[in-house]
N, C-alpha and C positions, 0 to 999 in steps of 0.2 A: 283228509288234511287232520295232523296231530296241532290241539292249539295247547304250548307250555307256558305256564305260567304260576310263580312260585313253587315251585316243584311238585305243581299237580299237570297232570298232562288228560286232556280231553276231547278223546277219540268220535268225531263227530259218525264216522262210517259204522264204527261198531253199538253208539250211544253207550258210552260208557266215560264214568268220570274216574282217574284212576289217580291214586295218593304216591306222595314221594317215594315211599318205599313198596312201590306195585302193585299195590291190592286193589282193590276196587271199590269204589263207592256205590251206594245204591240209589238213585234218585230215580225219581218216579219222570216221565218223558218232560209235563210241560216245566218242573225247574231244571233240567237238563237241557231244554231249549233256551230258557232263560238262562241260564250260567254260560251255554254261547254264543247266546244276544250279547250279554253283556262282554262276554272274551272279545268278538269280535268290532269290539266299537271302545274296546279299552282306551279311557281317558273323554269320550265323549259323553255329556250328560243326557239320558235320557228320561223324559218325562214319563210320569206314570201312565199318560194316552198311550208313546209310544209302543212301552213294553205291553198293552193289554192286546193293540190292536193287531202288535207281530205275533204274539202267544196264544191267543185265544180270537185267532180271524174270525170273522162273521158271528159269532157267540157271543149269548149277553151274559156277563160275569161280575161280581160285587167286587170291592176294592179289597176285600178280605181274603179273594181267591189271590192276588198279584203280591198279597201283603204275604201270605204264607208260601207262598214259592220265592221271596227274598229270600222269608226264616230256611228254608231250604237248604236255598241257596249255602246263606253261611254256614248253619248248619254242619253242613259237605264239606266247608274248605275250613272250618273250628274260628270260623271271622264271628265270635264273638264281642271283640271290642269293637266291632261296624268298619274297621279299617281300609278292607280290599273293598266291599261293596259300600260305599260313603252316600250318604243320604245330602243331597244339595239342596239345602231351604228355598222352597216355591219353585222350584224346578224341578227335581227327578232326583236319579242315582248316578252315580258314578263308580266306575270298576277300576280301581286304581291299583294295577301290576301291570305289569312290562310281561308282555303277550308275544310268544314268536310262533311262527307255523311249519313245519314242514314237512315231506312228500313220505306218508306211513313208512315205505318200499323203503326207502331213501338212496333211492336210485340216482343217476345222474341225469339230466333232462339230455333229450337233443344238444342243444346249444352247446351243455358243458362237455357234453363226452367230443364233440367235435375238438372244442378248442386243448382238449388234451392230451387229440395225438398229432405226431411229431408232423412238420412243415416238410414234407415230401420235396428230394431234392430232381434239377432234372436229370437224366438219364445217360450217361456214355454210351457208345455206341456197340462197345464192346457188350451190352447189357441188354440188348434193343430184341436179342430171339427172346434173353430169360422173361424180360418184363411182356413181350407177348405173350407168353406161353401159361403166367401170370395172370395176365390180365383175362385172355379162355378160361383159368380156372373158378378166377372168380366169379366170371357172368355166369359160367355153369353154376359153381354152389348159388351165387342168388336168388339163380331161376328154379334151382330148387327147394332155396329154402320160401320164396314168392306160391311156391305151388303147396308147400305141404301150410303157410299163413294161408291161402285161399283154402285149401281144404276145413283147417282147423274151422275157420270161419265160416265158412257151408256148415259143420258139422253144429257148431255154436249155435248159427240161426234158424236149424232145425229143432234142435233143443231147446231154443225162446218159442218158436212156436209152440212145439206142443206144450210146454209151460202155460205159455199165454192159454192154447185153449183149455186147460184142464183149471186155470183162476177163474178163468171166463165163464167156467160153468153155470147154466142159471142159480142166482140166489149164494153163492160161494163170496162173493167178496161184503156184499152188501150183510152176510152175516156176520162176518168177522167186523164188521166197523161197529164204530159205538153209537150205542142205542140212543134213540131220543125221545125227549121226554118233554111234557109242555104241561104247566100248573096251570087250570082255567081259575078265575078270580073266586074265593072264597062265600060261601052263599052264607046269606041272614035271613035265617023264618020269621024274624021277630019284624022289620024294616025299624028297629032302632037306628037312631043313627051312631048311639055308642056303641052298639054291638058290630055296625057298618068297617066305622073306622079300627075297630078292634081284630076283624075276619082280613081285610085288605093290608094289615100292620104283618098279623102272623102270614097271612100269604106272600110276604114281599120278604120276610125273613125265610119260608120253605123255600121259595125259589132261589134265593141267595144262596144258601145253604148246598141247594143240591145241584146249583151251575161250579160246586168247588169241585166234585165229585169227577175222578179225572175219567173214569171209560164211559162216561155219559155225557150226553151234547139239550141243554138246555134252550127250549123255542122258543121265541113270545107267541104264545097262547092264540092271542087274536090274529092274527097271520100264519101260522103253522099249525095251528093243533090238529088240524087235518093230515098232517104231512108225518109226524111224529105217530113214534113205533106205540107210545102209551101214553095217553092221558091223564091227568088226575084231579078229581070234581073233591070238596069239601064241602062241608059244613060247618057253620059256630054257633054253637047255643049260648045261651046266659042263664045259670037259674042263682037261687037267692047264697049259694055257698060255693057257687064253679061258673068254672068256665070249662065247657066239652067240646070237641074238636071232632068232627067224624068224617074222615076218607076214604075213599077207594080209587083204585088204578083200573084203568082196562086198556086194553089191546082193542086199535085204534083199526086194525083188520078185518080181525075177530068178532069185537065187542065183549070176547069173556073176560069177566073181571078176574082181575090177577091177582089183588088184594087190597083186604080192605083192612081199618082198623079204626080206635077212638082211645084217644087221649083226652084226660081229664087234669086240668089245676085250681088248687082250690081259692077262695076268695077268700085273705084273711090279711090283716095287719101287717104279716112280716114283710108279706109279698107284694113290691108295687107290680104297675101298670109294667111298666118294662120287662120286669121278670117274667110276667104272666103270659110275655107275647113269647118271650124267650123260649118257654118252656114247654108251652105249646107246639110250636115249629118245632122243637129239639124233639119230643116225644112222639108227634106225627113222623117229621124227619127222618129221625133211626131207626123206628121200624119201617120205614120206606126203604130207607137206605139199604139195610139187611134184605130186605125183596128183592131187591132190584138186582144185588150181588148175587142172590142166592139164583137168581132165574141166569143173569149170564154165566155163571158158572155151577151149572146143574150137573149133576155128577150119576149117569143112569146107574152105576152097577152100586150104589152106597144103597145098602139091602133095608127095607122098613126098618125089621127087628134091632138092626145095627143104630139106626137115628132114635129109637124108645129106648134103647140103652142108654144112650148121651142121652134125651133128654131126663130119666131116671137119675142116674150121676149128677147130673148137675140141679138137680133139687135136691141132692144128699150136701151138695158142698155149698149150695146158698146158705144156709145156718153154721159159718163156720169152727168148727171142733175137727179133733186129731179124729174125733170115731167114726165122724162121717167122711172124711178124707178118705182113712183106709177103704170105708166100705166102696167110695165112689171107685178107685183105684181097683181093688178089686172086679166090680162090675168090665169097669171099660178094659183091661188086660185080658179078660176072658172073653170080650166082644172080637178082640182083634186078634185072639186065637183061632174064634171062629170066621174069621170075617178080614184077611191078614193084608191085603190090599186095599181097604176104607180109609181114605185119607182124613174123612171124618172122625172114625176113630182112633186115627193119629193125632188127628190135631187138639180132638178133644183128653187126653191121653198127656199127652206135652204140656196144654196149659194147667192141668189137674194139677202134675209132679211140678211143676212150677210155684203152684200156689205153696205145693208144700215145704220147697226150697227156700222161698220167702217165709213161712211161717214159722220156719225150723222145728219141722215135722220130720223132717229127711235132713239126716246131718251124716256128718264123717265119710265114710269109706259110699255110703248109700249115697250118698248127693252127690257124690263125683261121678257114680253110675247113674243118678238119672239125669246129670247134663250130658252127656255121653251118648246117652239114651234120646233123650229131649232134642239135642242137636243130629243126629239122625233123620229124628223122623219130623225134622221141621225143612233140615235139606231138602226130603221125598216130597215132601208136599206143597213146597215154594216152587223147588222142577216144573212139580204137576200141574199145582194150583197157583201162579205168580200173583195173580185179581183177588183174592179169594181174604175174604176179611178176615174170618176167625183162622185163619194162616197167617196171614200178618199180626193182629195181633196177639197171636202166643207167641208170634218171630222177635215179637217189641218187646213181651215180659222177661224169653229168655235171654236177651240182651243185659235188660234189664239187673236181673238177677245175677246175672254173669258175670256183671261191673261193665259190663263194656261200654259204656256213657256215651259217647259221641254217637257209635253206630246208633246206638238206643234208639238216640232222640232221631233218627233218619227214619229206622226201621217205625216208630211209633206213628211221627210224620206223615210216612206212604198208608199204614193202616185207616189217618183221619181222613188221605187224599179218597177214596173209596165209601165213608163214613162222618163226616166231617163233626155229627153229635155225640160221637162215638168217647165218654167218659171213661173207660177204660183205658183209653190209650191215651188220654191229654193227664189221668192219674201216673201212668209211668213216666210220661215225657218229667210231670214237676218233680216225680223221682228223680227223676237221672240230672233234673236242674239242682235239686238240692245237695246230691252229691260231689255237683261239681261247683257248689259254692253259688250258687247262684239263684240265694235264698226268695227275693221279691219274687223275683221270674216265677219260682216254684209257688210263689203262695196265688201269685195270678192266676197258673194255669187251672190249681187247684179252684180257684173260684170259679172260674169258667166253665169248670165240669159239674159244677154246682148249679151256676145258671142252667145250665142245660139239664142236667138231672136223671140222664139217661144213660145205662138203663140203669131204674130207681134199686135195684139188688143191690148194684156194687156201692153205693151213694154211702156207707158211711167207709168208703175207702178215702175219698176225696176229702172227706170231712178229718182224718187223723190225719190228712195230709196237710192239708191246713195249720191243724193244729201244732202237730212237728212242724211247722214251716216257722212257726207265731213263734215258736221257744226255742227255734235253737237264730231265733232274733233278740234273743232277749228279754218277748212281747209273751211272756207268761198268763198276763189279765187275760190278752185277746186268744192265747192258745187254749183256755180251760171250757168255751160254751160250745165250740168245735169241737174236742176232745168227748163233751160229756154228749152232744148228736150223734157223734160216732160211737158210743158207748147205748145210747137207747136204742139204736138201730139193731147193731149186733153185737151183746157182749159179749162175748165166747172168746175171742181174740186173746187178750190178755195183754199186749203192748201196748194198746191202746189206755189200758189201768194205767201201766207200769210212766208214760209218757205222764197221763193224768197226775201220778205221785210227783211228777221233776216238776210238774208246774205250780202244784197248789205248795209244795218247797221251798220254790222261788221265793213264792208270795207270802212266805211266813206262814202255812200253814200245815202244820208241825201233825196234828191229828190227823185231817184230812189226808193228808200225802201219804200218810200210815197205813191209813186203812186202802186207801187207795192200791199202796203197796201189794198189799196184806190178799186182796182180790188178784193182784197181777199175779204172786208166786199161785196161789189154786189154780189159776187156769192155765199156768206152765210152770208146775213143780219142777226143780232143779236148776231155774234162772238162777247168773250171777253175773258179776259185774263184767268177767272173763268173757262169759256164751251172750248175753243179751245183744251186743251192739254188729250191726251186719258187715260180713266182711269189704277192710276198708282199700282192697286192690286198684288203684287208679281215683281213688275219693280224693277231694282238692283240701288242701292244709288247711283254708278254712273252713269247708264243714269237719276234719278232722279236730279241729280245737272247739270248735262250739259244742260236735257232738260231746268230747269229752266235759262238758261245764254242764250236760244234761244228764250223764251219768254218773258224776259224782252228787249230783242232787238225788239220783235215785238212792246210792248208796246211803246217802246220810237219811233218806227215806224208810232204810230196810231192806235193800238188795243186798244179799249176800255177795262180802268178796268173793268167792270158787279159790 
């Protein structure tokens, strides 16, 4: 069946959602299932419990998974005002749309076909012989068709049997099923009640986060740890200045240690207990999600040499500058020449090129060629590895850099479905929200990335995002500390200094504004009023108006007209 509503088509057989223009909208399976549930119950209020039991049967998930799915559905439908998927206070959710369904083939049912045939009249005597002959011919034709049908059915049965034998061979189905994981209670070596409570809260946050990952299942540790594919165990310790969590994951069938990690969070006045818990769980959870994704998407063809080059290139670009960008690009292009089939190198090069586009280190004709090259590489890698975090993350970045904001929200949400703590994906969601004029939502998203603080190497990005969002809303005083913290971490972007100059200018601090702009110009020589703003294709008028106010502040602080 194909369900149609508001110009959209939900094709259950093909598991896809089509836009009014016929294009396909990518949705992760759980979000697609939730949309199907809404569409088949249009006009009926569904409680949160009903939705969770239907979409995640017999699996423990937190309400965050439900809310994320609903956000994905709304983003796919362009339901920013929440008019199609409505919240009914105290009761649940209502799908407000007229839904129709039709047979995908468009063929008439047998009853319809029979009704459309003319009603036969009684034959006259002169037509008896002819009628008898036609009856005989129809009988023979029917027999031949039945014989052909029986032969087709027999052939199909043989084919199905062969396929079943192949599918049911040992290990295949189980190898393709979702991996199962159990998180045991985080241990406390000190027997301190405070540490024990902290460990329990961190363990709960970690379990809830893992339950959001699309291609794994989280089992209750007490009842099913022995049945899980992997078991995660951890220990929390407290020192005078920091909390430290150590964790390891083992394969249940072999006892082999598949992953170990540790993460520390400082105990300081500006980090409350809730934030400490969030960052402890996120620090371990992010590393664990990446490792699980690596195990489930292992590429035996990926050469060790390629992995080393990727690590070296990444190290070069971590401290952002045009020179390091060029060095990393040369490394990866050389590696791709030596190993053209390496999806890992293609993903790394695509992600790097898009960073160059966003930082305006690649412009003009080079930008267009880079975008074409990136799109081709990412299309290839996503076909080869649809669940691979780096591929989805790079595609999320690509759609943002090319101003495809609505598609970007869906793609970045998909990246989060494999790593709920992915600060890079959150950052790009925030950027898309800014471009669509949703400044408060963007600020909340950047703050969520800051609460997770993973990966820490990208910390400066969501800080500049939070500063930018505040500045767009005219909150220069709130923008300044975010921008200052971003510069303290990575001072080479130039754009951050220019935004800081605009904030100072709005606050009436002309000297500080000119100094910040001068530093920005040193880092980005040749910058002008015309080439500093990002492309405005598909941008909201609300954003364009707010961005123009910032550009005027930059000009007052010394940005050349150009």
